[in-house]
C-alpha positions in Angstrom: 25.4 3.7 -10.6 21.9 4.0 -8.4 23.0 7.7 -7.7 23.1 8.2 -11.2 20.1 6.4 -12.2 17.9 7.6 -9.0 18.0 11.4 -9.2 15.8 13.3 -7.4 14.0 14.3 -10.1 13.0 11.0 -11.8 12.4 10.0 -8.2 9.5 12.9 -7.8 8.1 11.9 -11.7 7.7 8.3 -10.4 6.4 9.8 -7.2 4.0 11.4 -8.9 2.9 8.9 -11.7 2.2 6.6 -8.7 0.1 9.1 -7.1 -1.8 9.6 -10.3 -2.2 6.4 -11.4 -3.8 5.5 -8.0 -6.1 8.0 -8.3 -7.5 7.4 -11.6 -7.9 3.8 -10.4 -9.4 4.7 -7.0 -11.6 7.1 -8.1 -13.1 4.9 -11.8 -16.4 3.8 -9.4 -17.1 7.6 -9.4 -16.8 8.1 -13.2 -19.7 5.7 -13.4 -18.5 1.8 -13.1 -20.8 1.3 -10.1 -24.2 -0.2 -9.6 -25.9 2.8 -9.5 -27.8 2.9 -12.6 -28.7 -1.0 -11.7 -29.8 0.0 -8.3 -32.2 2.6 -9.3 -33.6 0.1 -12.1 -34.6 -2.3 -9.6 -35.5 -0.1 -6.8 -37.7 2.3 -8.2 -41.5 1.7 -8.0 -43.0 1.5 -12.0 -43.7 4.9 -13.5 -42.5 7.1 -10.1 -40.2 9.2 -10.3 -38.9 9.5 -6.6 -35.7 8.7 -5.7 -34.5 5.1 -5.0 -33.0 4.9 -1.2 -30.0 2.9 -1.8 -28.5 0.8 1.2 -24.9 2.5 1.0 -22.8 -1.0 1.8 -19.9 -2.0 -0.5 -20.9 -4.8 -2.1 -24.1 -3.2 -3.1 -22.6 -0.1 -4.3 -19.2 -1.0 -5.6 -19.4 -3.1 -8.8 -17.7 -6.4 -8.2 -16.2 -6.7 -12.2 -14.3 -3.4 -11.4 -13.1 -4.9 -8.3 -11.9 -8.3 -9.4 -11.1 -7.8 -13.3 -9.7 -4.4 -13.3 -8.9 -3.9 -9.8 -7.6 -7.3 -8.8 -6.5 -8.8 -12.1 -4.6 -5.7 -13.4 -3.6 -3.3 -10.8 -2.8 -5.7 -7.9 -2.0 -9.1 -8.7 0.5 -8.2 -11.4 2.5 -6.0 -9.3 2.6 -8.3 -6.2 3.9 -11.1 -7.9 6.6 -9.1 -9.5 7.4 -7.5 -6.4 7.6 -10.9 -5.1 10.0 -12.3 -7.6 12.3 -9.1 -7.4 12.9 -9.9 -3.6 13.6 -13.6 -4.3 16.3 -12.4 -6.8 17.2 -9.5 -4.3 17.4 -12.4 -1.6 19.3 -15.1 -3.7 21.8 -12.2 -4.9 22.6 -11.1 -1.1 23.1 -14.9 0.0 25.5 -15.6 -2.8 27.4 -12.4 -1.9 27.3 -13.4 1.5 28.7 -16.8 0.5 31.3 -15.4 -1.5 32.6 -12.9 0.8 33.6 -11.2 -2.4 35.2 -7.5 -2.1 33.8 -4.3 -2.6 33.9 -0.6 -1.7 33.3 -1.5 1.9 36.2 -2.7 4.3 34.0 -4.9 5.8 31.8 -6.9 2.8 29.9 -9.1 5.5 29.2 -6.4 7.6 28.1 -4.1 4.4 26.0 -7.1 2.7 24.7 -7.8 5.9 23.1 -4.2 6.4 21.4 -4.9 2.7 20.0 -7.9 3.7 18.4 -6.4 7.0 16.8 -3.5 4.5 15.8 -6.5 2.2 14.0 -8.2 5.0 12.3 -4.9 6.2 10.7 -4.3 2.5 9.8 -7.6 2.1 8.2 -7.5 5.7 6.2 -4.4 4.2 5.3 -6.6 0.8 3.9 -9.0 3.3 2.0 -6.8 5.2 0.4 -5.9 2.2 -0.4 -9.1 1.0 -1.9 -9.9 4.2 -4.2 -7.0 4.2 -5.4 -6.8 1.0 -5.8 -10.4 -0.3 -8.9 -11.3 2.2 -10.9 -8.7 0.6 -10.0 -9.4 -3.0 -10.4 -12.9 -2.2 -14.2 -12.4 -1.2 -14.5 -10.0 -4.4 -13.9 -13.1 -6.4 -16.4 -15.5 -4.3 -18.6 -12.3 -4.5 -18.8 -12.6 -8.1 -17.9 -15.7 -9.5 -20.1 -17.7 -6.9 -23.4 -15.0 -6.4 -24.9 -18.4 -4.7 -22.3 -18.3 -2.0 -23.2 -16.3 1.0 -19.9 -14.4 2.5 -20.6 -13.3 6.0 -20.9 -9.6 6.5 -18.6 -9.6 9.3 -15.8 -10.9 7.5 -16.1 -8.1 4.5 -15.9 -5.6 7.4 -12.5 -6.9 8.8 -11.7 -7.2 5.1 -12.0 -3.9 4.7 -10.5 -2.6 8.2 -7.4 -4.4 7.3 -7.2 -2.8 4.1 -7.5 0.5 5.9 -5.4 -0.5 8.6 -2.3 -1.0 5.8 -1.4 2.4 5.6 -1.1 2.8 9.4 1.4 -0.1 9.3 4.3 1.0 7.1 5.3 3.8 9.1 5.6 1.8 12.2 7.6 -0.9 10.3 10.3 1.3 8.9 10.4 3.2 11.8 11.7 -0.3 13.8 13.5 -2.1 11.0 15.5 1.0 9.5 17.3 3.1 11.7 17.3 6.2 8.8 13.9 6.6 9.1 13.4 6.1 13.3 16.0 8.9 13.1 13.8 11.0 10.5 10.6 9.8 12.2 12.2 11.1 15.7 13.2 14.3 14.2 9.8 15.4 12.8 8.1 14.3 15.9 10.7 16.3 18.0 10.2 19.4 15.9 7.1 19.8 14.7 4.6 17.5 17.7 7.3 17.9 21.1 8.1 21.4 20.0 11.6 21.2 20.8 14.7 22.6 19.1 16.1 20.7 15.9 19.4 19.3 15.7 20.8 22.8 14.4 19.9 24.3 17.7 16.8 26.3 15.9 13.8 26.8 18.2 11.0 24.7 18.2 7.4 26.2 17.1 6.5 27.1 20.6 7.0 29.9 22.3 7.5 31.0 25.3 5.1 33.1 27.7 
């Protein structure tokens, strides 16, 4: 059933939609939802036409209403909770199948569901790292918005922003170490395009002899 539902075309459309939504959400501040106009009004001298000198800092330029109400409450928190519920249901179903040892298309149901459990754990680890990387920044944003008198150390904001960027580098590492198919694909790409080795079919690599 999975192969009939998740076709290459549908997968490509889903990926394209995810990228489109991500671009629209991420570029929203560039379309005007930012603090630029407010900063210009407060920093320009009275009656002066000289451009204001704006300090380019995250909390200074980016609107906290956008970060909290639009970004966090709409595009981060609901999908995160939904994915958490889905993974809990997946683990529950796999646990039941392992306990029942029901028959399946595989000759060894225990081994079959054991592999499914390992993949589910790997994807759950990705979700956990995403939560660990993004929640600190959103918590700091909520503090900044709902408690203007509270002072958050600048170093904490810098660390939180660094974690969000580092999350993108974590996923390939998790996939490569936890899922054999991903690890094999990464090694093939590395050998073919970076180490210039011959591919599996014996075709020559990109490197040419002198």
